[in-house]
SETI-131717 format. One record per residue (C-alpha): residue in one letter; y, z negated, x. Coordinates in steps of 0.02 Angstrom, whole numbers, plus 50000, padded with zeros to 5 digits. Each point is the difference from the previous one (the first is absolute). Example, Ala and Ser with C-alpha at 12.3 -4.5 7.8 and 13.67 -1.06 7.14 Angstrom:
2
a497754961050615 s501725003350069 
***
This chain:
594
x531654607356751 x499444982850057 x501385000450132 x501305003349865 x499334985549897 x500054988250148 x501775005550042 x500564996349822 x499274982650008 x501004996050158 x501634998949900 x499654987149866 x501094993549858 x499324984749906 x498315003050080 x499865018349952 x500465016150090 x501805005749982 x499365016549931 x499434990949842 x501804994949966 x500645017850026 x498785004749861 x500534984449903 x501845005149996 x499625018449964 x498934994749852 x501344987749946 x501335013749988 x498795011749911 x499574986749870 x501864995449987 x500395017949954 x498475002949892 x500154984549890 x501905000250004 x499975017249919 x498514996949886 x500724984549917 x501575010149955 x499125015049926 x499564993749826 x501704991449982 x500975015550054 x499015011849887 x500194989049846 x501784993550027 x501295005849869 x500985015850041 x501614991549947 x500434984050091 x500664992750161 x498445005450095 x499335015049902 x498205005950013 x499055014049913 x499514990549841 x498235006949996 x498804993149869 x498954986550080 x498425009949967 x500665014750101 x500584989250145 x498354990650012 x498995016249986 x500905006550154 x499844983550093 x498144999049957 x499675017350071 x501064996050154 x499084983650030 x498325008449977 x500385014050123 x500514987250131 x498194994150008 x499235017450005 x500985008750140 x499524986850132 x498205006249984 x500615017050061 x501244992550124 x498644989750083 x498915015450020 x501435010350075 x500384986150125 x498174998850051 x499765018650022 x501695007050051 x501534989350035 x499414982950057 x500664983849927 x501674999250090 x500585017249948 x499364997449823 x501104984449988 x501515009550066 x499705014649880 x499814987649857 x501614990950044 x500945016550009 x499425005949829 x500364983149921 x501734999350077 x500395017249924 x499294994149834 x501104984549993 x501565009650048 x499625013549871 x500074987049862 x501794995350044 x500655015449910 x499364993949829 x499585017349933 x498345005149920 x499525011950140 x500434987450136 x499024986349909 x498425010549984 x500175006650178 x500274982450064 x498464993349912 x498955014650065 x500594996950179 x499624981449983 x498245003749938 x499685011750148 x500774987950125 x499004985249935 x498425010450018 x500335001750187 x500694982450028 x498934988249895 x498265001750079 x500535002450180 x501044984850045 x498494988949974 x498925012550094 x501124997550152 x499764981149987 x498125002749991 x500075010350161 x501124987350086 x498774985949969 x498395008850053 x498994987450098 x501124985849938 x499314998249824 x500254981149999 x501895002849995 x499985013149862 x500154988049855 x501594992750076 x500675017350036 x499765005849821 x500774983849936 x501585003650101 x499995018149942 x499784994749819 x501504988650017 x501015015150058 x499445009549846 x500584986149884 x501604996450097 x500525018149981 x499585000149815 x500934983649978 x501645005450081 x499905017849933 x499884994749818 x501314986450024 x501335010050092 x499755017749934 x499894992549826 x501594989850025 x501045014750059 x499305011649866 x500334988049856 x501704993750061 x500785015450080 x499025015749953 x498265007550002 x500415011750144 x500384985050112 x498274992849967 x499115016650029 x501115003250152 x499644983050079 x498135003749986 x500255016650088 x501054992450140 x498694987250047 x498625013049991 x501005010650124 x500254985150115 x498144996049991 x499585018050046 x501165000050151 x499384982950058 x498175005449996 x500365017050077 x500874992050150 x498594987450023 x498515011649977 x499655001850187 x499814981150013 x498265001949921 x499355011950134 x498575010449931 x499684988249854 x500195010149841 x500435015750098 x498395009949988 x498945002549844 x498514988549990 x498315006149947 x499754985149886 x501344993549884 x499944981049993 x500484994949825 x500794983150023 x501464993949898 x501144984950011 x499294993749837 x498454994650097 x500924984950071 x499134987449888 x498235005050049 x498994998250157 x499505015650097 x498675010349909 x498214996250047 x499045013250090 x499025011449887 x498144996949979 x498925008650126 x499115009149859 x501605009249960 x500055008050171 x498335008549978 x500235004649818 x500035018649966 x501705007649965 x500635005149829 x501075015450034 x501165007149869 x499145014149906 x500895015549936 x499994992449825 x500784983950070 x501405010050079 x500325010049842 x500064983949898 x501254992450123 x501135015349989 x499925001149810 x500294981449969 x501424999650128 x500815015449922 x499844992649825 x500744983450054 x501445008550091 x500425011049850 x500044984749888 x501124990250119 x501205014750013 x499985004949816 x500274982749927 x501814997650058 x500435018649992 x499455001649818 x500974984449950 x501575002250103 x500185018950010 x499035004649843 x498955012150106 x498164997949962 x498865007250135 x498474995349896 x500575006449831 x498365000449904 x498954989049887 x498144996649992 x499134989249870 x501634991849947 x500504995650179 x501495007550089 x499805009850161 x500524985750115 x498724988249925 x498625013150006 x500405004050182 x500044982150064 x498444994849902 x499055015350065 x500554995950178 x499444981949974 x498295005149932 x499725012150145 x500514986750125 x498864986849923 x498575012550003 x500355003250185 x500004981450040 x498414996349900 x499025014650074 x500524995750177 x499594981549979 x498285004449931 x499575009250162 x500214984750111 x498694987050045 x499914984649889 x501024988050109 x501395012450035 x499995005449817 x500174982049942 x501474996750115 x500925015749945 x499724995349817 x500814983150038 x501495008950082 x500155011449848 x500054985049882 x501374992150105 x500935016749994 x500014999149809 x500734982450009 x501305006650123 x500555013449877 x500224986849863 x500944988450117 x501265012950061 x500275007349826 x500714983049951 x500684993950168 x501085015550029 x501004996149843 x501064990550127 x500935015950048 x500035006749823 x500014990149838 x500294983250087 x501555006850088 x500625006449832 x499634982949927 x501034992050138 x501475011449962 x499985000649810 x499134984249939 x500374986650131 x501504988450004 x500725004050172 x501814994249978 x500254983050082 x501534988649999 x500504983150069 x498694989950093 x498615012349954 x500955013950089 x500314989150152 x498174994650012 x499425018149990 x501245005650133 x499394986450119 x498175004249968 x500375018550024 x500934996150162 x498514990350069 x498785013649944 x501045013350087 x500614992050161 x498444989750042 x498745014350016 x501295011550079 x500404987050134 x498144998350042 x499755018850014 x501595001750105 x499264987150120 x498425010650014 x501135014950041 x500804989650139 x498274995950073 x499525018549994 x501605005050087 x499694987450140 x498295007450035 x500385018649982 x501845003150035 x499605008750166 x498655011349926 x500735005149832 x501844995750014 x500635013649882 x498724995549866 x500534981850011 x501835004749987 x499685009949840 x498964985649932 x501374987650043 x501325010849916 x498885000749847 x500004981049993 x501894999150025 x500195011649850 x498734989949901 x500924983750035 x501635008349946 x499245005149832 x499344982349978 x501714992750043 x500845011849875 x498784994949864 x500164981250030 x501895000350021 x500215010549843 x498934988349896 x500784983750061 x501745006849962 x499545000449814 x499974985049884 x498555007249900 x498625012050049 x498805012249922 x498285000550079 x499585018350037 x498495006649905 x499325006050167 x500064982350071 x498424995149907 x499045013350096 x500184990050161 x498994985649927 x498355008650030 x500355002250186 x500704982350014 x498474992349916 x498815010550108 x500834994050160 x499954981849945 x498284999849917 x498985011850109 x499624986550133 x499334988349864 x498875013349925 x499435005250174 x499464982050037 x499104999549832 x499005015750043 x499534992650169 x499444983349929 x498314995049931 x500735002349826 x500225018750027 x499515007849832 x498935015649979 x500785017149982 x499725000749812 x500754982649980 x501555005250099 x500225015049887 x499754989049847 x501304987450059 x501225013850047 x499875008849832 x500134983549907 x501594995150095 x500725017249963 x499654997849815 x500754982550002 x501595007050076 x500205011949855 x499524985849883 x501554990850062 x501055015349951 x499145000449829 x500544982049972 x501765003350063 x500265015149886 x499324992649837 x501764997649934 x500545018250029 x500025009549835 x499065016149970 x500855015450071 x501314990350101 x500735009550147 x500804984750083 x499754981250006 x500414984750107 x498354992350054 x500074986650136 x499655007050173 x498774985850029 x498685009849904 x500185015350111 x499974989650160 x498424991049945 x499195016649952 x500355007050175 x499264984250078 x498385001749902 x499905018850031 x500214997650187 x498634986850003 x498905012649908 x500455013550126 x499494988750145 x498294998049919 x499725018849983 x501105011750101 x499794992050173 x498104999149990 x499475015749906 x499965011850149 x499234986550108 x498504999249883 x499925019050000 x499925000150191 x498584987249995 x498975008249864 x500125018450044 x499085007950149 x501185005450139 x499695018549977 x500574998849818 x501564989550025 x501195014849994 x499325006449835 x499984982849919 x501744996450069 x500595015349903 x499094993749844 x500884983150016 x501725007950016 x499555010949851 x499654984249899 x501724993150045 x500795017049959 x499194999849827 x500654982349975 x501755005550050 x500015014349874 x499254988949865 x501394987550034 x501335013349969 x499145006649845 x499724982849923 x501734993850050 x500755015449916 x499364993449833 x501204985150006 x501265007549878 x498685006049876 x499054983549998 x501614989749993 x500625010449853 x498374999049901 x499514982250047 x500994989850128 x500314998150186 x498794985350005 x498655011649929 x500325012050144 x499744986450131 x498524993249901 x499045015950042 x500204996250185 x499454982249968 x498405003849904 x499335015050098 x500024991850174 x499284984049924 x498555009749925 x499615008450166 x500184983250089 x498644993349886 x498925015550033 x500214997650188 x499464981849990 x498515004249888 x499465013850121 x500134988350150 x498114996850020 x499605018649982 x501365005350122 x499394987150127 x498285007949993 x500735017550018 x500994994550154 x498394994250089 x500754984850085 x501695007650048 x501434987649974 
***
């Protein structure tokens, strides 16, 4: 294995092995396809049946119930996919299998029928389960013995993630809104196919890296870029007696998982198809509520009883992680409105029609935003080709053709827009702001975390939640003039842009560092279990986002749109205050870990 690592480091691009950039571009196409499709979903489902670009005209509650379940499942299947890769397939084949399933999922959605939509989403969930945890595992294997370069490697990888999301939402969204939904879904599928072929043809370049199952799954994600490498665990943790799962623990895991799965499945089915799998009532609560609350109680009992069986120091650290997990649920329940209610707000309540100098200024800004990053990434492709054209010629040809096609789509978009006197900003365009702000602001936040002013974990969470609430506060202010029950309005897009800026700054305080703290606080033998718990917290946040976002029509009708956004202002602000108040206690529970 060491020989394979040394061979990879012989061919360097920007100081890193060429293999990292093969992974970079594969991840870029996957994120292009994933976010390109996801930004379209809520718009397609809720678009009017009659019109120039007809959709399905679902009630917003139904659309967001489906999207919430979909988003939640995307964070649960990687727990299984990581295990399968460790035990059976290896990382490389897990990535290939994941790409294949996702490609089929994207192409299935082109047909715009109910069965193809549900099949497509199911295939995407399965594919993401294989793909998501194993690309970063390959990077971890590549950099064994070269830990000092890992932070830089994950930074490059993270840029690939955001570059793919950026171009996917921009270009798939543009084609879908201006030509037809099938073109947007189809473009996502095409680039997923190209990414699959590119990685398949380059897989032998990695030698045995990622080929054979590892005995230990290293949980290391690109979000760790803003933190130093985890400190070694205390020596006392190595001699501490084990805490194996008891039969009761296993039963509780199965029952809580089954209850949660039934709720996730039943929520959209009962609303969309009027088929209730949990058609009963207990104590005034419907079957879905009873099931999910029972699953939650069982799961909390499992966590509490397991934590109580650890030694004091380990128990304290796990309690700290659990508190941060609660804050994570709250954060994502509000933050993920970006692909739900905020996208609907962009379409229905934002003034997107521009004329005269305003239209010209936007077109120029959009041109710079599009061509600048694409030119930089194309240059990286050129450097990769120079280093590897003899070893993986066919893979490089496919990758080059992908970029030729990408440049053509960009040319079509720019030429089409500049040929018009006026322009209408696509509702999907606002989705790119998160990726753009991450790319531009991540280096600043990284330097902050590495400086002497690096705040504590609880303070970071407090700042992140406060910035999130402030972002929604901007939308509250911008929507004050919209009357009760209004279905459309013309709010300045400045409010939405500022909201995305504040939300991204909040994300950089929480999302990039959460798993890093987990890796520092939890003993190595428990990292897999706690990794699953962390993804579960994000999954709960995703579903909560869909459920709460689905209330937009009801709250707007009974109160106002500003009241709806006020909820997402107050709740994060309250938990931000709680996080800051708990800072001294959480510091003690972390026992010196920073």
